[in-house]
N, CA, C and O of each residue as an XYZ file, in Angstrom:
588
protein
N      17.713     -3.870    -12.791
C      17.393     -4.732    -11.668
C      17.629     -6.180    -12.058
O      17.236     -6.601    -13.147
N      18.248     -6.926    -11.206
C      18.608     -8.311    -11.492
C      17.458     -9.251    -11.162
O      16.713     -9.028    -10.208
N      17.320    -10.307    -11.964
C      16.325    -11.334    -11.691
C      16.857    -12.361    -10.699
O      16.118    -13.229    -10.235
N      18.118    -12.257    -10.384
C      18.753    -13.190     -9.467
C      18.190    -13.007     -8.058
O      18.174    -11.900     -7.521
N      17.732    -14.106     -7.474
C      17.189    -14.047     -6.120
C      18.323    -14.136     -5.117
O      19.233    -14.955     -5.249
N      18.250    -13.279     -4.114
C      19.272    -13.297     -3.077
C      18.890    -14.326     -2.018
O      17.713    -14.515     -1.709
N      19.885    -14.972     -1.479
C      19.656    -15.976     -0.449
C      19.463    -15.278      0.886
O      20.248    -14.411      1.270
N      18.409    -15.668      1.585
C      18.114    -15.111      2.900
C      18.446    -16.168      3.941
O      17.805    -17.217      4.012
N      19.455    -15.874      4.743
C      19.876    -16.807      5.785
C      19.389    -16.371      7.166
O      19.124    -17.206      8.031
N      19.274    -15.060      7.363
C      18.773    -14.520      8.630
C      17.850    -13.349      8.310
O      17.778    -12.893      7.168
N      17.154    -12.874      9.323
C      16.275    -11.726      9.112
C      17.060    -10.509      8.640
O      16.508     -9.635      7.971
N      18.347    -10.446      8.984
C      19.175     -9.309      8.575
C      19.384     -9.254      7.058
O      19.744     -8.209      6.518
N      19.162    -10.369      6.381
C      19.292    -10.411      4.927
C      18.048     -9.881      4.213
O      18.088     -9.604      3.015
N      16.950     -9.740      4.948
C      15.709     -9.254      4.351
C      15.816     -7.761      4.053
O      16.145     -6.970      4.937
N      15.543     -7.382      2.826
C      15.582     -5.963      2.436
C      14.622     -5.146      3.306
O      14.947     -4.028      3.706
N      13.456     -5.696      3.594
C      12.472     -4.977      4.407
C      13.017     -4.704      5.810
O      12.782     -3.630      6.364
N      13.741     -5.664      6.387
C      14.335     -5.428      7.712
C      15.428     -4.369      7.619
O      15.537     -3.516      8.500
N      16.232     -4.413      6.572
C      17.315     -3.435      6.409
C      16.766     -2.008      6.354
O      17.317     -1.103      6.980
N      15.685     -1.813      5.610
C      15.059     -0.485      5.529
C      14.471     -0.114      6.891
O      14.631      1.018      7.347
N      13.798     -1.053      7.535
C      13.199     -0.786      8.849
C      14.271     -0.420      9.875
O      14.074      0.478     10.693
N      15.383     -1.109      9.827
C      16.483     -0.812     10.756
C      17.037      0.585     10.489
O      17.326      1.331     11.425
N      17.183      0.934      9.226
C      17.646      2.284      8.868
C      16.681      3.334      9.415
O      17.108      4.368      9.928
N      15.397      3.070      9.306
C      14.394      3.997      9.833
C      14.604      4.209     11.327
O      14.573      5.344     11.802
N      14.818      3.129     12.070
C      14.980      3.266     13.526
C      16.218      4.086     13.880
O      16.187      4.875     14.824
N      17.295      3.906     13.139
C      18.514      4.696     13.378
C      18.269      6.162     13.015
O      18.650      7.063     13.762
N      17.631      6.395     11.866
C      17.328      7.763     11.435
C      16.441      8.491     12.448
O      16.665      9.663     12.751
N      15.440      7.790     12.962
C      14.519      8.414     13.923
C      15.240      8.714     15.228
O      15.008      9.759     15.836
N      16.101      7.821     15.661
C      16.877      8.079     16.875
C      17.691      9.363     16.712
O      17.699     10.219     17.597
N      18.371      9.488     15.581
C      19.192     10.682     15.326
C      18.323     11.935     15.200
O      18.676     12.996     15.716
N      17.201     11.809     14.520
C      16.302     12.944     14.326
C      15.737     13.449     15.656
O      15.683     14.656     15.893
N      15.323     12.532     16.512
C      14.679     12.932     17.770
C      15.667     13.445     18.807
O      15.253     14.033     19.806
N      16.948     13.239     18.598
C      17.943     13.789     19.526
C      17.920     15.313     19.549
O      18.409     15.930     20.495
N      17.356     15.915     18.517
C      17.255     17.379     18.464
C      15.984     17.905     19.114
O      15.824     19.118     19.253
N      15.087     17.026     19.513
C      13.826     17.469     20.109
C      14.095     18.154     21.444
O      15.117     17.891     22.077
N      13.195     19.026     21.877
C      13.374     19.690     23.171
C      13.390     18.675     24.319
O      12.767     17.617     24.222
N      14.094     18.993     25.394
C      14.200     18.066     26.529
C      12.847     17.641     27.107
O      12.714     16.517     27.592
N      11.850     18.515     27.063
C      10.548     18.151     27.633
C       9.816     17.088     26.810
O       8.799     16.560     27.259
N      10.311     16.769     25.624
C       9.728     15.705     24.800
C      10.425     14.358     25.012
O      10.073     13.367     24.372
N      11.404     14.324     25.903
C      12.205     13.111     26.102
C      11.335     11.878     26.368
O      11.580     10.815     25.798
N      10.335     12.011     27.217
C       9.485     10.867     27.562
C       8.118     10.944     26.891
O       7.202     10.203     27.248
N       7.988     11.827     25.936
C       6.716     11.982     25.239
C       6.874     11.587     23.775
O       7.044     10.408     23.463
N       6.821     12.557     22.888
C       6.869     12.255     21.453
C       8.167     11.568     21.047
O       8.147     10.631     20.248
N       9.287     12.020     21.584
C      10.580     11.403     21.249
C      10.553      9.913     21.578
O      10.919      9.084     20.745
N      10.127      9.577     22.775
C      10.073      8.184     23.211
C       9.115      7.373     22.335
O       9.424      6.248     21.943
N       7.951      7.952     22.032
C       6.974      7.250     21.196
C       7.533      6.970     19.800
O       7.342      5.885     19.251
N       8.219      7.954     19.239
C       8.764      7.781     17.892
C       9.877      6.739     17.868
O       9.967      5.943     16.933
N      10.708      6.746     18.878
C      11.775      5.740     18.945
C      11.170      4.351     19.097
O      11.600      3.405     18.437
N      10.174      4.230     19.965
C       9.535      2.920     20.178
C       8.831      2.410     18.922
O       8.985      1.245     18.555
N       8.072      3.261     18.271
C       7.349      2.794     17.077
C       8.315      2.475     15.937
O       8.093      1.526     15.186
N       9.384      3.260     15.802
C      10.350      2.970     14.734
C      11.082      1.656     14.995
O      11.332      0.885     14.068
N      11.420      1.406     16.245
C      12.090      0.138     16.576
C      11.145     -1.043     16.451
O      11.562     -2.151     16.113
N       9.882     -0.803     16.724
C       8.887     -1.865     16.630
C       8.765     -2.407     15.205
O       8.450     -3.580     15.006
N       9.014     -1.557     14.227
C       8.920     -2.005     12.831
C       9.933     -3.122     12.582
O       9.563     -4.207     12.134
N      11.201     -2.863     12.868
C      12.236     -3.883     12.625
C      12.160     -5.020     13.647
O      12.436     -6.172     13.314
N      11.788     -4.698     14.886
C      11.672     -5.741     15.916
C      10.659     -6.805     15.516
O      10.924     -8.000     15.647
N       9.497     -6.372     15.029
C       8.456     -7.328     14.660
C       8.817     -8.129     13.419
O       8.437     -9.295     13.304
N       9.539     -7.525     12.495
C      10.012     -8.285     11.329
C      10.952     -9.391     11.797
O      10.843    -10.535     11.356
N      11.874     -9.045     12.690
C      12.836    -10.027     13.208
C      12.127    -11.118     14.001
O      12.411    -12.303     13.822
N      11.206    -10.723     14.875
C      10.515    -11.722     15.689
C       9.661    -12.641     14.827
O       9.625    -13.852     15.047
N       8.977    -12.066     13.849
C       8.169    -12.885     12.951
C       9.015    -13.880     12.180
O       8.608    -15.024     11.982
N      10.186    -13.449     11.746
C      11.096    -14.329     11.016
C      11.496    -15.524     11.881
O      11.690    -16.631     11.379
N      11.614    -15.288     13.160
C      12.013    -16.353     14.073
C      10.896    -17.327     14.416
O      11.141    -18.356     15.047
N       9.687    -17.016     14.010
C       8.561    -17.911     14.270
C       8.566    -19.046     13.260
O       9.024    -18.882     12.129
N       8.059    -20.185     13.669
C       8.114    -21.372     12.828
C       7.101    -21.331     11.695
O       7.400    -21.751     10.578
N       5.931    -20.837     11.972
C       4.832    -20.930     11.017
C       4.660    -19.627     10.238
O       4.808    -18.538     10.792
N       4.353    -19.747      8.970
C       4.160    -18.584      8.102
C       3.086    -17.638      8.639
O       3.218    -16.417      8.558
N       2.029    -18.220      9.184
C       0.919    -17.399      9.671
C       1.368    -16.491     10.818
O       0.963    -15.330     10.889
N       2.195    -17.016     11.705
C       2.723    -16.190     12.795
C       3.617    -15.082     12.242
O       3.527    -13.932     12.672
N       4.467    -15.429     11.300
C       5.354    -14.440     10.686
C       4.520    -13.327     10.043
O       4.834    -12.145     10.184
N       3.469    -13.715      9.343
C       2.582    -12.740      8.709
C       1.972    -11.805      9.742
O       1.901    -10.597      9.519
N       1.532    -12.351     10.865
C       0.916    -11.518     11.905
C       1.914    -10.500     12.453
O       1.554     -9.344     12.674
N       3.139    -10.906     12.670
C       4.159     -9.963     13.154
C       4.449     -8.888     12.106
O       4.706     -7.735     12.450
N       4.407     -9.265     10.839
C       4.607     -8.268      9.778
C       3.455     -7.273      9.743
O       3.662     -6.094      9.458
N       2.261     -7.731     10.027
C       1.116     -6.813     10.092
C       1.270     -5.844     11.265
O       0.935     -4.666     11.150
N       1.772     -6.339     12.380
C       2.029     -5.451     13.520
C       3.104     -4.432     13.155
O       3.020     -3.263     13.529
N       4.097     -4.884     12.432
C       5.160     -4.002     11.962
C       4.583     -2.899     11.077
O       4.950     -1.730     11.203
N       3.688     -3.280     10.193
C       3.043     -2.302      9.308
C       2.234     -1.287     10.118
O       2.235     -0.098      9.801
N       1.554     -1.747     11.147
C       0.822     -0.832     12.021
C       1.749      0.161     12.698
O       1.420      1.341     12.816
N       2.902     -0.309     13.141
C       3.896      0.576     13.762
C       4.425      1.597     12.765
O       4.728      2.731     13.136
N       4.537      1.202     11.509
C       5.002      2.130     10.471
C       4.007      3.276     10.297
O       4.401      4.438     10.194
N       2.725      2.946     10.264
C       1.715      4.001     10.138
C       1.653      4.861     11.399
O       1.419      6.067     11.320
N       1.859      4.251     12.540
C       1.938      5.016     13.786
C       3.085      6.025     13.704
O       2.931      7.176     14.111
N       4.221      5.597     13.183
C       5.372      6.483     13.049
C       5.078      7.631     12.082
O       5.475      8.768     12.338
N       4.395      7.352     10.987
C       4.034      8.432     10.059
C       3.198      9.481     10.782
O       3.426     10.680     10.618
N       2.238      9.040     11.576
C       1.418      9.976     12.341
C       2.277     10.803     13.299
O       2.065     12.007     13.440
N       3.230     10.170     13.945
C       4.113     10.876     14.875
C       5.029     11.856     14.147
O       5.342     12.920     14.681
N       5.458     11.513     12.945
C       6.253     12.441     12.137
C       5.445     13.693     11.801
O       5.966     14.807     11.844
N       4.185     13.503     11.470
C       3.304     14.640     11.179
C       3.167     15.519     12.421
O       3.208     16.745     12.329
N       3.005     14.883     13.582
C       2.924     15.631     14.840
C       4.208     16.408     15.091
O       4.164     17.572     15.488
N       5.352     15.769     14.862
C       6.645     16.441     15.052
C       6.766     17.647     14.120
O       7.304     18.684     14.508
N       6.271     17.510     12.912
C       6.275     18.634     11.972
C       5.353     19.747     12.469
O       5.725     20.920     12.458
N       4.152     19.373     12.904
C       3.189     20.357     13.402
C       3.724     21.112     14.619
O       3.413     22.286     14.819
N       4.529     20.426     15.425
C       5.141     21.053     16.606
C       6.424     21.805     16.255
O       7.074     22.391     17.121
N       6.773     21.778     14.977
C       7.970     22.464     14.459
C       9.287     21.867     14.981
O      10.287     22.572     15.120
N       9.268     20.563     15.264
C      10.496     19.866     15.668
C      11.284     19.395     14.454
O      12.501     19.220     14.521
N      10.575     19.188     13.335
C      11.227     18.812     12.081
C      10.684     19.716     10.975
O       9.588     20.267     11.085
N      11.466     19.856      9.916
C      11.013     20.704      8.807
C      10.289     19.864      7.751
O      10.220     18.638      7.848
N       9.762     20.545      6.757
C       8.968     19.877      5.725
C       9.782     18.856      4.929
O       9.271     17.793      4.575
N      11.029     19.172      4.652
C      11.886     18.243      3.908
C      12.136     16.965      4.719
O      12.091     15.862      4.175
N      12.396     17.120      6.009
C      12.608     15.946      6.871
C      11.343     15.102      6.932
O      11.401     13.875      6.849
N      10.203     15.764      7.078
C       8.927     15.046      7.102
C       8.742     14.259      5.811
O       8.411     13.074      5.843
N       8.952     14.909      4.695
C       8.771     14.274      3.392
C       9.725     13.094      3.204
O       9.310     12.021      2.766
N      10.993     13.292      3.534
C      11.993     12.226      3.372
C      11.692     11.021      4.253
O      11.797      9.879      3.804
N      11.319     11.271      5.506
C      11.040     10.157      6.427
C       9.758      9.432      6.029
O       9.691      8.205      6.088
N       8.740     10.193      5.624
C       7.498      9.553      5.180
C       7.749      8.687      3.951
O       7.181      7.602      3.824
N       8.591      9.163      3.059
C       8.933      8.402      1.854
C       9.637      7.092      2.220
O       9.331      6.041      1.656
N      10.562      7.159      3.149
C      11.289      5.965      3.584
C      10.353      4.967      4.270
O      10.427      3.763      4.024
N       9.475      5.479      5.129
C       8.518      4.599      5.812
C       7.550      3.992      4.796
O       7.200      2.816      4.901
N       7.122      4.773      3.827
C       6.224      4.253      2.782
C       6.899      3.159      1.966
O       6.261      2.173      1.598
N       8.185      3.328      1.683
C       8.947      2.283      0.982
C       8.968      1.003      1.818
O       8.820     -0.099      1.289
N       9.151      1.162      3.108
C       9.169      0.009      4.010
C       7.804     -0.690      4.014
O       7.737     -1.919      3.997
N       6.722      0.089      4.037
C       5.375     -0.485      4.020
C       5.148     -1.273      2.726
O       4.563     -2.355      2.755
N       5.603     -0.740      1.602
C       5.464     -1.459      0.328
C       6.220     -2.786      0.367
O       5.713     -3.812     -0.087
N       7.431     -2.756      0.910
C       8.208     -3.996      1.039
C       7.526     -4.965      2.005
O       7.507     -6.173      1.767
N       6.973     -4.440      3.083
C       6.241     -5.288      4.030
C       5.045     -5.945      3.353
O       4.808     -7.140      3.530
N       4.296     -5.170      2.582
C       3.144     -5.731      1.870
C       3.573     -6.842      0.918
O       2.899     -7.867      0.814
N       4.683     -6.644      0.230
C       5.201     -7.682     -0.658
C       5.646     -8.915      0.109
O       5.409    -10.043     -0.324
N       6.290     -8.699      1.245
C       6.746     -9.815      2.078
C       5.547    -10.585      2.632
O       5.570    -11.814      2.690
N       4.507     -9.866      3.038
C       3.291    -10.518      3.533
C       2.664    -11.355      2.422
O       2.247    -12.488      2.664
N       2.591    -10.810      1.202
C       2.053    -11.588      0.069
C       2.889    -12.841     -0.174
O       2.346    -13.918     -0.419
N       4.215    -12.698     -0.105
C       5.113    -13.846     -0.265
C       4.820    -14.905      0.802
O       4.722    -16.093      0.493
N       4.681    -14.471      2.049
C       4.424    -15.415      3.143
C       3.086    -16.119      2.962
O       2.974    -17.317      3.219
N       2.077    -15.386      2.523
C       0.766    -15.996      2.310
C       0.816    -17.016      1.179
O       0.188    -18.071      1.263
N       1.554    -16.706      0.132
C       1.711    -17.659     -0.971
C       2.488    -18.883     -0.497
O       2.125    -20.014     -0.821
N       3.547    -18.661      0.262
C       4.346    -19.774      0.778
C       3.501    -20.650      1.694
O       3.633    -21.873      1.686
N       2.642    -20.030      2.475
C       1.760    -20.770      3.371
C       0.839    -21.673      2.557
O       0.607    -22.825      2.926
N       0.320    -21.157      1.463
C      -0.580    -21.945      0.627
C       0.152    -23.066     -0.104
O      -0.432    -24.113     -0.383
N       1.421    -22.850     -0.412
C       2.211    -23.861     -1.113
C       2.716    -24.956     -0.180
O       2.812    -26.121     -0.568
N       3.038    -24.572      1.054
C       3.655    -25.512      1.989
C       3.550    -24.928      3.390
O       4.111    -23.867      3.662
N       2.842    -25.604      4.273
C       2.592    -25.019      5.589
C       3.703    -25.244      6.595
O       3.696    -24.632      7.663
N       4.655    -26.106      6.281
C       5.736    -26.358      7.232
C       7.056    -25.958      6.611
O       7.339    -26.270      5.455
N       7.864    -25.259      7.400
C       9.118    -24.713      6.894
C      10.295    -25.453      7.517
O      11.044    -24.880      8.309
N      10.452    -26.688      7.171
C      11.623    -27.419      7.631
C      11.964    -28.485      6.609
O      11.114    -28.913      5.827
N      13.196    -28.898      6.625
C      13.609    -29.960      5.728
C      12.896    -31.245      6.119
O      12.526    -31.454      7.274
N      12.716    -32.091      5.127
C      12.075    -33.362      5.406
C      12.965    -34.176      6.342
O      14.133    -34.436      6.053
N      12.393    -34.560      7.441
C      13.141    -35.298      8.457
C      12.403    -36.606      8.723
O      11.173    -36.646      8.727
N      13.146    -37.645      8.939
C      12.545    -38.924      9.280
C      12.173    -38.913     10.757
O      13.026    -38.747     11.629
N      10.873    -39.095     11.019
C      10.402    -39.180     12.395
C      10.088    -40.641     12.685
O       9.256    -41.248     12.009
N      10.738    -41.196     13.670
C      10.509    -42.587     14.029
C       9.401    -42.647     15.069
O       9.570    -42.165     16.189
N       8.258    -43.242     14.700
C       7.152    -43.292     15.647
C       7.371    -44.303     16.781
O       6.662    -44.274     17.787
N       8.350    -45.189     16.615
C       8.614    -46.182     17.655
C       9.382    -45.537     18.792
O      10.288    -44.734     18.569
N       9.021    -45.886     19.983
C       9.720    -45.362     21.154
C      10.656    -46.443     21.660
O      10.250    -47.586     21.870
N      11.880    -46.081     21.847
C      12.875    -47.008     22.368
C      12.699    -47.090     23.876
O      12.969    -46.127     24.594
N      12.250    -48.237     24.349
C      11.967    -48.425     25.777
C      13.218    -48.278     26.631
O      13.129    -47.908     27.801
N      14.373    -48.561     26.063
C      15.609    -48.476     26.839
C      16.013    -47.031     27.126
O      16.733    -46.770     28.090
N      15.558    -46.098     26.303
C      15.953    -44.701     26.509
C      14.937    -43.919     27.322
O      15.165    -42.752     27.640
N      13.830    -44.538     27.659
C      12.821    -43.817     28.450
C      13.217    -43.760     29.899
O      12.491    -43.193     30.715
């Protein structure tokens, strides 16, 4: 493993978002095999919760303040646990097999670990510096001609 830090320019560069996005694609493909009567039930719930994981990471990244970003990451983590519960239900209903359940739970758990690390990073960054912008000169004088 390299000690070199990767530059993050957009939310798409975040490893946690990449894993979350993979989860949403995997769940979409997995639920396509569900019976038609689950289309608006478990299938829909699983697709929504899986997408919510990456959606909240992206939305939080777009927020200005670390505290807001952290809150969206916590919502993302909640959606991840919701998805684990739905995977267990899908297994109990015999829509997925034990190997699929195990593999998906492992992937979601990896995402939760990355989310927890990202949340810790955000909390530390918040304590180090509460504003995330380059130093800009703000002129307190108002130009009367431009009003």
